[in-house]
N, C-alpha and C positions, 0 to 999 in steps of 0.2 A: 734669469730667474727660473726657478724650478717650475716644471709643468704642474698642472692640476693633479694629474695622476700621481706624480712623484710626491706631491704634498700630501695626498691622501695616504700614501704608503707610510709617510713619516709619522702619522698620527694613529696608525692602526695599533690596537693592543698587542703586546707581545704574546707569542704563542705559548700555551701552557707546556710545561715540561713533561706532562703525562696526561693520559686520558682522564684520570681521577681529578687532576687539577682543573681541567677544562670543564668537567661536569660541575665541580664545586663553584666555579666562577659563573656559569651561565644558568644552570638548571635548578638551583636551590631556591625555594620560596622563602618568604620572611619567616614563616613558622618553622621551617627546617633550620634556618639560621638560629632561631631562638632555641630550638631543641638541642642543637650541637653546643650552643653556649651553656645551656643548662647542664648538659652532661659534663662538660669541662669544669663547671662550677661546683660539682658535687664534692671533690676533695676539699675545697675551701669551706663549703658548708659544714662538712664533717669536722674540720678543724675549729670552726666557730662554735659548734655545739660542744666540742671537747673543752675549749677554754671556758665557756659559760658554765659547764658542769663543774669545773674546778674553781669557779668563783671569780674568774678574772673579768674585769670591766675597764676598758681604756678610758682615759680622761675625756677624750673627745666624745665618745658614745655616751658616757655618763652625763655630760653637759647637754647633749642633744635630747636625751630622754627626760632629764629634769625639766628642761624648758617646755617640751611638748606636753608633759604631764600637766603642767599648770594650764596650758591653753585648752587642752581637750577635756580635762575633768570639770572645768568651770565653763566649758563651751564658749570660750572667748579666745579666738585665734589671735586677737590683738595683743594678748599678754606676751607673745613672742617678741613683739615690738619690732625694732629694726636690728635685731641680732643677725649678724652677717656670718656666713651666707645663708639665704633663706631656703633653698631647695633641700638640703639635708634635713632640715626641721620638718618640712612638709612631707617628705618621704617617710620619716620616722613616725609621723602622725597616722600613717596608714594602719599601723598596728602598734600601739604604744607599749613597748616591752623592751627591756635592756638588750634582748637578742636581735631586735629588728634591724638596727644599723649594720650589724655584722652580716646578717643574711643578705641585705641589699648590696653591701660591699662585695660579698662572695659572688653574687650574680654579675656584678660589674667585672670582677676578676675573670669569671668564666667567659664573658664576652670578649675581654681583652685577649685571653688565650686563644679563642677561636679566630679572631682577626689575624693574630700573628701566625697561627697555623695555616690559614688560607694563603697568607703571603708566602710562607716558606714552601708551600706546595707548588707555587708557580716557578720556583727555581729548579735547577738541575742537580741540587745537592742530594746526597744519598738519604735514604729513609732514616738511617741511624743518626746521621748528623742533624736532621730536622728534629727528631725526637729529643736528642740530647740538648740541642739549642733551646728548645721550648722548656725542657725540664730545668736547665741551668737558670733560666729566667724565673720560672714559677716557684721553684722550691728553695730559694735562698731565704734566710730569715727575714730580710728586709721586705721582700715581695710578699711572703706569707703574712707578715704582720699587717702590712697595708691592706692586703686582700681580705683580712678578717677583722681588723680592729681600727680601721681608719676610712670611714665611708667617704668623707670629703676628698681625701687624696686619691683613693681608688677610683671614684667616679670621675675625678678630674683627669686621671691618667687614661681612663677608658675613652673619655670624650676627646682628649687630645689625639689619641690614635685614630678614632673614628673620623675626626676632622682631617687628619693627615691623609687618610686613604681617599676621602672625597676630594681633597686638594690635589692629589696626584691625578685623579681622573680628570679634573678640570684642566690641569696644566699639560698633561700628556696627550689627552684625546680631544681636548677642546670642548668638553661638556660644560656648557655654561651653568646648567642646573646644578651640577656637582660643585661649582664654585660658590653658588648661593648657599647650598647645603652646608658646605664646609664653614662658611662664615656664620651661619645660623647655629651650628653646633658649638662653635667657639663662643658665641653669644650666650648660649645656655650654660656653657662651662663657667662663665663669669659668675653665675649664681651659685656655683659650687666653690669657686676659688677666685680670689682677686688676681692671682697670677695669670689667669687666662688672658687678661688684657695685655700682658707682656708677650705671651706666646702668639696672640692674635696679631700683634704688631710684627712679629718675626714672619709669620705666615704671609701677611699682606705684603711686606717689603720684599720677600723672597719670590713672590709669584711672577714678577717679570723675568727673573733668572730661570725659573722653571718653564716658563711658557714661551716667551718671545724668541729666545735664541734658538729654539728647536725649529722655528717656522720661517723666519726671515733673516736676512743678513743684518749685522749690526748697523750698517749704513742706512737701512730702511726703517729702523726703529723710530717710533713716534712716542713722545712723552705722554701724549693724551691717552694712548692705548695702555701704557704702563700704569698711568694714574687710575684708569678704569679698573684694571686688575686689582690694584691695591684697595680701591674702594669696595669692590665686590666682596673681597675676603675680610677686610678689616672693619667695615662699617657696623655690622651687627654687634660686635663686642663693644665698640665705642658707644653705640646707642644704649646697650645694656648698662654700661658704666655711668653714662650721663643720666639715664632714667633713674637709676638707684640713687645717684647723688641728688637729683631733683626731689625725689620723694623724701629723702632725709632732710633736705632744706625746707620743704613745705611743712613737715610735721615736727621737726626738731630745731629748725633754725640754723643747723650746721650741715652743709652739703657733704662734708668729708667726715662726718661722725663715724661712719662704719670703718674708716681707715685709721682714725686718730684716737677714738675712745678706746681705752684699754679693756673695757668691759664688753665691747661690741664684736671685735673680730674673733671668729671661732678659733683661729690658730693660736691665740694666746692661751688656750686651754690644753695645748699639747704638752705643757710643762717641759719645754726643752731647756737644756743647758745653754746659756747665752754664748754666742760665738765670740770668742775673745780675739777680736781683730781691731786694728787701728787704721785700716785703710784698704785700698784695693788689693795690694800685693799680699797682705795677710789673708784676706778673704779668698783670693784666687788660689793661694797655697793650700788653704783648708779644703776648698772645693776640688783641687787637683788630687788630694789624698783620696777623696771619694771616687774619682775617676779611676784611680789605680785599683779600687775595690771592684770595679766593673771592667775587667780586661777586654771583654768583648767590644767595648765602646771604641778604644783606639784601633782595634782590628777592623771594625766596621769603617772607621775613617780611612784606612788604607784601601779598602775595597771601593769606597766611594771615590777616592782620589784617582783610582785606576779606571773605573768604568764611567764615572760622571763627575769629573773634577770641578765643573762649574757649580756643583751643588754642595761642595765641601763646606762652604761658609754656612749654609743652611743646616748642615749636619751638626756643626759645632754650636748652633744657636742655643741649644738647651744648656750647654755649659756656660755660655755667656749670660743667658737669662738668669740662671741660678745665682751667679755672682752679682748680677744687677739687683735681684730681689734682696739678697743679703746686705748689699750696700745701702739699700733703703731702710735697713733695720728690721725687716720682716724675717720670719722664721721659715726657711725651707728645710724641712727635717732631713736628717741623714738618711733614713730609710727611703724617703720619697726621692731623694737625689739619686741614690744607687739604683732604685727601680726605674727612674726616668732614663738614666743612661742605658740601662739594660734593654728597655723597650725600644729606645731609639736605635740601638745597635742592631737588634733583630729586624725591626721594621725597615731599617735603612739598607739592608742587604739587597743589592741590585738583582733584579729578576734575571738578568743576563749572566749571573754568576755561574761559572762552569763547575763541574764536579771536582776539578783539580783542587778547589779550595777546601774540600773535605779534610785534606791532610793538615790544614791549619785550624779550621774551625772546630773540628771534633775535639782535639786535645785542649784547645783554648776554652771551649764550653765546659769541659770537665774541670779544668783549672779554675774557671770562674765560679763554678758551684762549690768546689772544695775550699777555695779561698774564703768565700763568704760563710761557709759552714764553720770554719775554724778561726775566723777573725772576730775579735770582740767589737761590739758596738758601743758608742758613747751614750746613746739614749738609755736612761735608767728604766724607762717604762718598757722598752723593747727587751732589755735584759730580764726584767721580771717576767714578761710574757714567755720568754724562752724557758726560764726555770719552771714555770707553771706547766707548759706543754711537755717538757722532758721528764719532769719528776711526778707529774700528776698529783700534786699536793697543793692545797689552798695555802696561800701566803698569809702570814700573821696579820698584815694590814687588811686583806680582804675578809678574813675571819672577824676582825674587829668591826669593820664596817657593816657586815651582815648582822652582827650582834646588836650594834647600836640602832640600825634601821628597823630591825624587828621590834625593838622596844618603842621607838618613836612612832611607828605606824599604828600602835594601839591607842594613841592619844586622840582626843576629840578634834573635830575639824577646826582649823585655824587657831589652835591653842599653843603653838610653838613658834616663837619669834626667832627667825634666823635669816641669814642672807645666803641665797643660793649661789652667789659668786664664790663662796667658800664651801658651802654644804651641799653643792650640787651632786656629789657622789652619794651622799646619804639619801637625798631625795630620790635619786634614780634607783638606788638599792631598795628603797621602800616600795617602789613601783606605785606610789600614791602621793600626790602633792597636797591632799586635803588637810592633813594635820598641821601644815606649816603656814605661817603668815610671812609672805615673801615680798621683796621690793616691788614686784609687779602689781601688787594689790594696793588699792587706794588708801587703806588704813595703815600701811606699813610705817610711814613717817610719824603718824600720830602715836602708834604703838611704840616706836623707837624712843620717843620722848616721855611717854607715860605708859610703860608696859603693864603696870598693874591693872589698868583700866581695860585692857584688850586681851591679854594672854595670860595663861597660867604657868607657862614655861618659856625659858630663853635658852637657845643653843648657841654657844660661842666656841671658838677655837683659841687655844692659848699658845700654840706652837705653829711655826710656819709663817708665811706672809699673810698679814691681815690688812694690807693696804687698801684692798678693794672691798673689804667686809665691814659694812657700816655698824653692824651689831657688835662684832668683836672689837672694833676700834673703841666703842663706847664702854663695853662691859667685860672686856677680857680680864682685867685685873681684879675686879670686884663686882658683886651683884648689885643691881639697883635697889633702892629702898623698897622693902616689902618682899624681897626675894632672898632665898638661901640656897646653898649648894645642895643639889639632890643627887647627882651622879657625876663621876669623874672617870673619863677614859683617857687613853693615850692621846693627848693633844686636844681633847674635847671636854667641855663642861656643860652640864645642864643645871640651870637655876630654876627653882620652883617657887611660886608665889605662896607666901605664908597666909593661910586662911585665917 
């Protein structure tokens, strides 16, 4: 058995490759970390402001703002109900504005960039390689879109990376507190994204591979110690999952409502094209195409296989988890998948990597960036965002929504009957939920059956999917008695009560 001294040497942190890296690792305070994160967030903040100035508003952020407007303007937080996940809504409530989710996502992107930069500074790679690697990750359309137009996905990616770094300190240096912190971060991540439960399971099951084999021989391993490691990392996420399920059961009677109700999960509002797959192999092939859009990911796998082969399975866990999520019928967006592979590739570069890898990593990073800049994406919303940013012209759909919302916002409080599951973009554009009578209000069902007694106008959509829109289901083809058509826009109709 190794001596005590040799055991201590095994768990000592690796030496920094430069004096700068050593200072960044040891001497920076929390406020300095926040300052550097804020500095790196500035490009993303600028891009968010640019998109907002041109009138772009993502489906996810529109849904967040519309829900929070109802809760805050009537000072009734319960109007959000059990819309999942809850933390993006609470963060948006800090300042109810269509730009708020973009700004918070930009700050999370800055924090992610700073964590990756600190990791790269610990390696012996050249400065140019480090800069190009970080740029290749940050400035692809998929990363920029998530960093500015998808608060839920960007915050999830940031928390996954933060938990990973704490996880490494737990498994490499034996810091038990870091293990608890990693688990707690994954537990918080669940309230941003249900996929955190899958990744928490991977972190937990991989902890014996990262921890025990470094310290004792395989013959001395005890299953009780491995189980303890798994529980330390995985329990907080499991507790968060069961707690939210319990609350759903207490107040709605259905413990799994936030996973099964199509009106509850936030990711149903991403408006993705459905993945046309009939099984595991089709889903795996589709996901493999996204891996090829992130060539740094397979290169990182080669490096891990050389420097830490026992961690190769954990490296590929993100690929396997994305397939599993899609097999469950949930949506893991194309942009999020490519960004996930890119972050894992950079964060997974071993700190022992020698400068000789510059010859491969530098051209591969440039290729990664050029490939993503010149390859089309399947997401229609991401394509629209690209056109808005490049052409600096408001899209016809955005112009129409602004025009409709400006007219609707002038109406008296609760005078317009509509369903925010369809009209959430108009409510968010209006930046005011008071003119609308929405399903969260107690009078909604009464007004739906006898609108003339409660409202003076009804807003319905005649095009697109109206399966979740109770008002459009009932009145899309014809107005109710006592109402006539007042205004018609592309896909939208307003009925007005005949006085």
